[in-house]
C-alpha atoms as a printed R data frame, in Angstrom:
   type eleno elety resid chain resno       x       y       z
1  ATOM     1    CA   MET     A     1 -16.714 -63.621 -43.696
2  ATOM     2    CA   MET     A     2 -18.370 -62.602 -40.429
3  ATOM     3    CA   LEU     A     3 -17.313 -65.838 -38.800
4  ATOM     4    CA   SER     A     4 -13.678 -65.307 -39.789
5  ATOM     5    CA   LEU     A     5 -13.722 -61.836 -38.229
6  ATOM     6    CA   VAL     A     6 -15.183 -63.152 -35.010
7  ATOM     7    CA   ALA     A     7 -12.901 -66.227 -34.880
8  ATOM     8    CA   LEU     A     8  -9.628 -64.255 -35.206
9  ATOM     9    CA   PRO     A     9  -8.448 -63.015 -31.869
10 ATOM    10    CA   ASN     A    10  -7.893 -59.271 -31.509
11 ATOM    11    CA   THR     A    11  -4.372 -59.758 -30.236
12 ATOM    12    CA   VAL     A    12  -3.287 -61.064 -33.621
13 ATOM    13    CA   MET     A    13  -4.226 -57.730 -35.228
14 ATOM    14    CA   ALA     A    14  -2.797 -55.621 -32.483
15 ATOM    15    CA   VAL     A    15   0.578 -53.984 -33.036
16 ATOM    16    CA   GLU     A    16   2.751 -53.577 -30.054
17 ATOM    17    CA   LYS     A    17   4.311 -50.111 -29.885
18 ATOM    18    CA   ALA     A    18   7.211 -49.029 -27.837
19 ATOM    19    CA   PRO     A    19   6.008 -47.074 -24.761
20 ATOM    20    CA   ILE     A    20   6.262 -43.381 -25.142
21 ATOM    21    CA   ASN     A    21   8.333 -41.851 -22.412
22 ATOM    22    CA   THR     A    22   6.937 -38.477 -21.555
23 ATOM    23    CA   THR     A    23   8.634 -36.344 -19.029
24 ATOM    24    CA   ALA     A    24   6.572 -34.128 -16.820
25 ATOM    25    CA   PRO     A    25   6.891 -30.508 -17.845
26 ATOM    26    CA   ALA     A    26   8.903 -28.444 -15.489
27 ATOM    27    CA   PRO     A    27   6.569 -26.432 -13.267
28 ATOM    28    CA   THR     A    28   6.530 -22.834 -14.292
29 ATOM    29    CA   GLU     A    29   7.639 -20.417 -11.714
30 ATOM    30    CA   ILE     A    30   5.015 -18.077 -10.262
31 ATOM    31    CA   PRO     A    31   6.042 -14.440 -10.518
32 ATOM    32    CA   ALA     A    32   6.920 -12.700  -7.252
33 ATOM    33    CA   GLU     A    33   4.057 -10.175  -7.374
34 ATOM    34    CA   VAL     A    34   1.535 -12.993  -7.889
35 ATOM    35    CA   LYS     A    35   3.010 -14.819  -4.910
36 ATOM    36    CA   VAL     A    36   2.583 -11.709  -2.793
37 ATOM    37    CA   MET     A    37  -1.071 -11.395  -3.882
38 ATOM    38    CA   LEU     A    38  -1.753 -15.055  -3.164
39 ATOM    39    CA   ASN     A    39  -0.127 -14.798   0.265
40 ATOM    40    CA   ARG     A    40  -2.333 -11.770   1.005
41 ATOM    41    CA   LEU     A    41  -5.380 -13.816   0.017
42 ATOM    42    CA   GLU     A    42  -4.369 -16.571   2.398
43 ATOM    43    CA   GLU     A    43  -3.896 -14.005   5.183
44 ATOM    44    CA   ILE     A    44  -7.399 -12.631   4.544
45 ATOM    45    CA   LYS     A    45  -8.859 -16.177   4.628
46 ATOM    46    CA   ALA     A    46  -7.160 -16.910   7.875
47 ATOM    47    CA   MET     A    47  -8.361 -13.660   9.558
48 ATOM    48    CA   ASP     A    48 -11.071 -13.680  12.225
49 ATOM    49    CA   LYS     A    49 -13.631 -11.544  10.513
50 ATOM    50    CA   SER     A    50 -16.159 -11.613  13.361
51 ATOM    51    CA   THR     A    51 -14.346  -8.795  15.157
52 ATOM    52    CA   LEU     A    52 -14.314  -6.494  12.109
53 ATOM    53    CA   SER     A    53 -16.909  -3.819  11.439
54 ATOM    54    CA   SER     A    54 -19.090  -3.886   8.376
55 ATOM    55    CA   SER     A    55 -17.029  -1.172   6.671
56 ATOM    56    CA   GLU     A    56 -13.769  -3.072   7.225
57 ATOM    57    CA   ARG     A    57 -15.351  -6.280   5.890
58 ATOM    58    CA   LYS     A    58 -16.496  -4.356   2.827
59 ATOM    59    CA   GLU     A    59 -12.960  -3.084   2.293
60 ATOM    60    CA   LEU     A    60 -11.604  -6.613   2.564
61 ATOM    61    CA   ARG     A    61 -14.065  -7.863   0.032
62 ATOM    62    CA   LYS     A    62 -13.046  -5.088  -2.395
63 ATOM    63    CA   GLU     A    63  -9.395  -5.987  -1.820
64 ATOM    64    CA   VAL     A    64 -10.064  -9.651  -2.487
65 ATOM    65    CA   ARG     A    65 -11.903  -8.819  -5.702
66 ATOM    66    CA   THR     A    66  -9.110  -6.595  -6.959
67 ATOM    67    CA   ILE     A    67  -6.433  -9.177  -6.061
68 ATOM    68    CA   LYS     A    68  -8.341 -11.943  -7.886
69 ATOM    69    CA   LYS     A    69  -8.831  -9.737 -10.904
70 ATOM    70    CA   ASP     A    70  -5.121  -8.871 -10.994
71 ATOM    71    CA   VAL     A    71  -4.094 -12.485 -10.673
72 ATOM    72    CA   ARG     A    72  -6.362 -13.426 -13.552
73 ATOM    73    CA   ALA     A    73  -4.996 -10.560 -15.636
74 ATOM    74    CA   SER     A    74  -1.397 -11.605 -15.010
75 ATOM    75    CA   GLY     A    75  -1.775 -14.338 -17.591
76 ATOM    76    CA   ASN     A    76  -1.318 -17.358 -15.385
77 ATOM    77    CA   GLY     A    77  -4.023 -19.547 -16.829
78 ATOM    78    CA   LEU     A    78  -5.965 -20.439 -19.901
79 ATOM    79    CA   TYR     A    79  -9.550 -19.431 -20.067
80 ATOM    80    CA   ILE     A    80 -11.783 -20.936 -22.708
81 ATOM    81    CA   SER     A    81 -15.247 -19.569 -23.389
82 ATOM    82    CA   SER     A    82 -18.243 -21.904 -23.354
83 ATOM    83    CA   GLY     A    83 -18.850 -21.252 -27.038
84 ATOM    84    CA   VAL     A    84 -15.421 -22.491 -27.904
85 ATOM    85    CA   ILE     A    85 -15.935 -25.608 -25.860
86 ATOM    86    CA   ILE     A    86 -19.213 -26.342 -27.641
87 ATOM    87    CA   ILE     A    87 -17.583 -25.900 -31.063
88 ATOM    88    CA   ILE     A    88 -14.698 -28.226 -30.059
89 ATOM    89    CA   LEU     A    89 -17.135 -30.863 -28.845
90 ATOM    90    CA   LEU     A    90 -19.165 -30.626 -32.059
91 ATOM    91    CA   LEU     A    91 -16.022 -31.055 -34.151
92 ATOM    92    CA   ILE     A    92 -15.006 -34.093 -32.118
93 ATOM    93    CA   ILE     A    93 -18.429 -35.684 -32.524
94 ATOM    94    CA   ILE     A    94 -18.516 -34.998 -36.258
95 ATOM    95    CA   LEU     A    95 -15.014 -36.252 -36.883
């Protein structure tokens, strides 16, 4: 029995399926207020911060933090906690 399994080529058992044509999902449009915030972040990154005083740099850091928090809160993204990832991996391993 073992010899017959080894002797049969795998291509005999393989079933050829028609290729699945998947179209790329249309890119979702970024809301205007998020674009404005992202543009402001790019402006801050491009700034020459060496000429700023420490209080101005501190204000910029606060502004960057609030912009990032607002972008995350706008719902553009999927955040999965590490606990959920561990549970998913365990389910995949078990099944």
